[in-house]
C-alpha positions as CSV (number, residue, x, y, z in Angstrom):
1,M,69.7,80.3,114.0
2,D,72.4,82.6,113.0
3,R,71.8,86.0,111.7
4,N,73.4,85.0,108.3
5,D,71.0,82.2,108.1
6,V,68.0,84.2,108.8
7,I,68.9,87.0,106.3
8,E,69.4,84.1,103.6
9,V,66.1,82.3,104.1
10,L,64.4,85.8,104.2
11,S,66.1,86.9,100.9
12,K,65.0,84.0,98.9
13,P,62.6,84.8,96.1
14,I,59.6,83.1,97.5
15,S,60.2,84.8,100.8
16,R,60.4,88.2,99.5
17,E,57.3,87.6,97.3
18,L,55.4,86.3,100.5
19,L,56.7,89.3,102.4
20,G,55.5,91.9,99.9
21,S,52.2,89.9,99.4
22,S,48.6,90.9,100.4
23,I,48.4,88.0,102.6
24,P,47.8,88.6,106.3
25,A,50.5,87.3,108.6
26,R,49.4,85.0,111.4
27,L,51.0,86.1,114.5
28,A,51.2,83.6,117.6
29,Y,51.9,84.9,120.8
30,T,51.6,83.8,124.6
31,A,48.5,85.6,126.2
32,R,48.7,86.6,129.7
33,D,46.7,83.7,130.9
34,G,49.5,81.5,129.6
35,D,47.3,80.0,126.7
36,P,48.4,80.5,123.0
37,R,46.8,83.1,120.7
38,V,47.1,83.4,117.1
39,V,45.7,86.6,115.3
40,P,45.7,87.2,111.5
41,I,47.3,90.7,111.0
42,A,48.6,93.2,108.3
43,F,52.3,93.5,108.4
44,W,54.6,95.5,106.9
45,W,58.2,94.2,105.9
46,N,61.1,97.0,106.2
47,G,63.6,95.0,104.7
48,E,65.0,93.6,108.2
49,Q,62.0,93.4,110.4
50,L,58.1,92.8,110.3
51,L,56.1,95.5,111.6
52,V,52.6,95.2,113.0
53,F,50.1,97.9,114.6
54,T,47.6,97.9,117.0
55,V,45.7,100.2,119.7
56,P,47.5,100.9,123.0
57,H,45.1,99.0,125.2
58,A,44.8,95.6,122.9
59,A,45.6,92.5,125.0
60,K,48.4,91.5,122.6
61,V,50.2,94.8,123.9
62,R,50.1,93.6,127.6
63,A,50.8,90.0,126.5
64,L,54.2,91.1,124.6
65,Q,55.0,93.2,127.2
66,Q,55.0,90.1,129.4
67,N,56.6,87.7,126.9
68,P,58.0,89.5,123.7
69,R,58.7,86.0,122.0
70,V,56.4,85.5,118.7
71,S,56.1,83.3,115.8
72,I,54.4,84.3,112.3
73,T,53.3,82.4,109.5
74,I,52.8,83.6,106.0
75,D,51.5,81.3,103.6
76,T,49.6,80.8,100.5
77,Q,46.2,78.9,100.1
78,E,45.1,79.2,96.7
79,Q,48.2,77.4,94.9
80,W,49.7,74.1,94.8
81,P,52.4,73.3,96.1
82,P,52.0,75.7,99.1
83,R,54.3,78.6,100.0
84,V,55.1,78.7,103.7
85,L,57.3,81.3,105.4
86,L,57.9,80.6,109.4
87,I,59.5,83.4,111.3
88,R,60.2,83.5,115.0
89,G,61.8,86.3,116.9
90,A,61.4,88.9,119.7
91,A,58.9,91.9,119.4
92,S,59.7,95.3,120.8
93,L,57.0,97.8,121.3
94,E,56.7,101.6,120.7
95,E,53.7,103.7,121.5
96,V,53.4,106.5,118.7
97,E,51.4,109.3,117.8
98,G,48.8,108.9,115.0
99,V,48.5,106.6,112.4
100,P,52.1,105.3,111.2
101,D,52.7,105.3,107.5
102,E,53.7,101.4,107.7
103,Y,50.3,100.6,109.2
104,V,48.6,102.3,106.2
105,E,50.8,100.8,103.6
106,A,50.5,97.3,105.4
107,S,46.6,98.0,105.6
108,R,46.5,98.9,102.0
109,K,47.8,95.5,101.0
110,V,44.8,93.8,102.3
111,T,42.1,96.2,102.2
112,P,40.0,96.2,98.8
113,E,40.9,99.7,96.7
114,A,37.1,100.5,96.4
115,V,37.0,101.0,100.0
116,F,40.7,102.0,100.9
117,A,40.0,106.0,101.2
118,D,36.9,105.8,103.6
119,W,39.0,102.9,105.6
120,E,41.8,105.4,106.2
121,A,39.9,108.6,106.9
122,G,38.0,106.5,109.6
123,V,41.3,105.2,111.0
124,R,43.0,108.3,111.1
125,G,39.8,109.9,112.6
126,L,39.7,107.1,115.3
127,Y,43.2,106.4,116.4
128,D,44.9,109.2,118.5
129,R,47.7,106.7,119.1
130,M,49.1,103.2,118.1
131,V,51.4,100.9,119.2
132,R,54.2,100.0,116.6
133,I,55.3,96.3,117.4
134,T,58.7,95.4,115.8
135,I,59.5,91.9,115.3
136,E,63.4,91.2,115.1
137,P,63.4,87.9,113.4
138,D,66.0,85.3,114.7
139,W,64.9,82.1,113.2
140,A,63.1,81.5,109.5
141,K,62.1,78.6,107.6
142,L,60.6,78.4,104.0
143,L,58.8,75.5,102.8
144,D,58.0,75.4,99.3
145,F,57.2,71.9,99.2
146,E,59.8,71.6,96.2
147,T,63.0,72.4,97.4
148,T,62.2,72.6,101.0
149,I,59.9,70.6,103.4
150,P,59.0,70.2,107.0
151,Q,61.9,68.5,108.9
152,A,60.1,65.7,110.0
153,V,59.1,64.5,106.7
154,E,62.7,65.0,105.5
155,D,63.9,62.8,108.2
156,L,61.0,60.2,107.2
157,I,62.0,60.5,103.6
158,K,65.7,59.7,104.7
159,T,64.7,56.9,107.1
160,R,62.5,55.4,104.4
161,T,65.1,55.4,101.5
162,G,68.0,54.5,103.7
163,Q,70.0,57.5,103.8
164,S,71.7,58.9,107.0
C-alpha cells in the first residue's frame, strides 16, 4: 500500500478518533515458536507511528527482534455499527532508561483516574528500563460498516447485485 494511501486512511475522522481513544490496541505478532500471539496493549499515536512499551525481557521483544511484522486492531465494542481500524507494519525496538512519557500517557488512557497516581508511582518505582516499540504503518484499513466494509463482503454484494 502506498504511504499516501496509509496516511489518507489514518487521517479520516473515525481513524483519528480510534487512535486517540481509551480503547486498548490488540497487537498481533509471530512468536518465536512460529505461533501467532495477540495481546491487548495501551498505545500512543504520535501522528505518524504507534508506540507501545514493554519490559526488556518480555517474550514479545525477542519475537519482534526475530520477525518485526505486526498487525494492530483498534475497534469499538459498545456501539453500532462497529468501527474497526486495522494497521499492519514493521516494529523497531529501542531500549530506553526509565519510564517514557509516552508510556505514561498511553496508560493514562486506559487506567482509571482514581488509581492513576498510585499506578504511575508503582511503575516508576518498578521499571529501570523499558523497550519502546515503534510501529511504522505500511498498510491501513478503516471499517465503519457504513461507507467501508470488509473486501470479501463488498465482493459478495457486487456478485449478488450483478455489479462488476
